[in-house]
N, C-alpha and C positions, 0 to 999 in steps of 0.2 A: 504494500500500500504506500503511495507517495506521501511524503511529508506534507503537512499543511503549510500553506503560504503564510509567513509571519508578517503581519502589518503592524507598524509602530504608529500609534495614534497619539499625537501631541496636541492637546486641546485643554484649555483652562476652564471652559464652561462644562460643568458637571453633567447637565442635562444632554448637551450635544455629545459629550464623550460617551455617555451611556447609550444614546440612540445609535451612534455609529458603531459602537462595540457590538450591540445586539444585531445590527444589520450585517456586519462583516462576519460575526460568528455564525449566523444563520446561513451565510453564503459559503461556509466551510473554511474561513480564515482563522488563524490563531492571532489573537489581538494582544499586543503589549501596549501599555498606556503610560503617559506622563502628563502631569498637569501644568508644567512650565518648562521653559527652555533649559534651565540648569539641571533639572531632573532628567530631561530628555538626553542631554549630552552625557550624563553619567551612565544612563542605561544603554544607549546605542552601541557604544564600543564593546561592552561586555556581552550584549545580547543582540548580535547583528541581525536586523530584520531583512526581509526581502524587499520591502518598500516602506516609505515613511509618508504619512499624511500629517502635515505640519501647519498649525495655526500661526499667524504672524503676531497678532497683538496678545501678548502674554506677560505676566509678571516676571521679574528678575531678568531674563534674557529673552529678547524678542525673536520671532521666527527667522528674520533675516540674518541675525547673528548666528543662530543655530545652524542655518543652512550654510553660511560661510564656514563655520567650524567643521561641519560634516564633510564639505567638499575639500577642505584643506587637509583632512586626515587621510593618509594613504589607506587605512583600514576600512574607512566608511565612504570614501569618495565615489565609489561605483554604485552605491545604493540609490535607486531612483527616489526623488522627493517630489511630492505633489503638495503645493501650498493650497490650503483650504482656509479661506479667510473672509472677512467682511470688507477688507480694503479693496476697493474697486477702481481706484485711480489708475490711469494709464502709466504713470510714473512708477507706482508700486508693482504693477504687473511686469513692466519692463525690468525693473530692478530684480524681481524674483527670478525671472527667466535668465537674466544675465548672471545671476549668482549660481545657476545650475539646476533650477527646478525643471522637471520634465512637463509639468502642467501647472496651471494656476486657476483654481476654482473659487468663485465667489459664492459663499454659503447660500445666500438668498436665491441664487439662480439655479441651484441643483438640488434635486431630491436625493435622499440617501441611495435609492436605486441607481440614479445617474452617477453618483460618486463611486459606487461599487463598479459600475461599467468603466468609468475612467481609470480606476485602479487596475482592473483586468487588462484594459488596453495598454496601459503603461508597462505592465509586466510582460505582456506579449511582445512589446517593442524592445524589451531589454533582455529577453530570454536568450537571444542569440549573442552570447558574449564571445 
């Protein structure tokens, strides 16, 4: 039996975190969670996920800095990161993509089902390493 795909969910909103965790678990993913950027960086290196779903606006360390740190670390730089945020300004989107995100999703524009499909698509695009 193939191993479950491990998604790392970095989200400070408890309700959203639970909603996405439930949805991804139902879809057969293993979900690892963190509530802020500092906790995320501590967990990512020790528990390398297959993909990261990352909020930007968080306490302690924001998602842009977390993304920079992930991409600067040789052990984690290959992990695809999807930004999932309420920041919808063109400058934010451009910054996120330039920092190495594979996709940028504005929470209000995507249902949980659509987020799952975006994650599956991103994984499909990164499987051929």
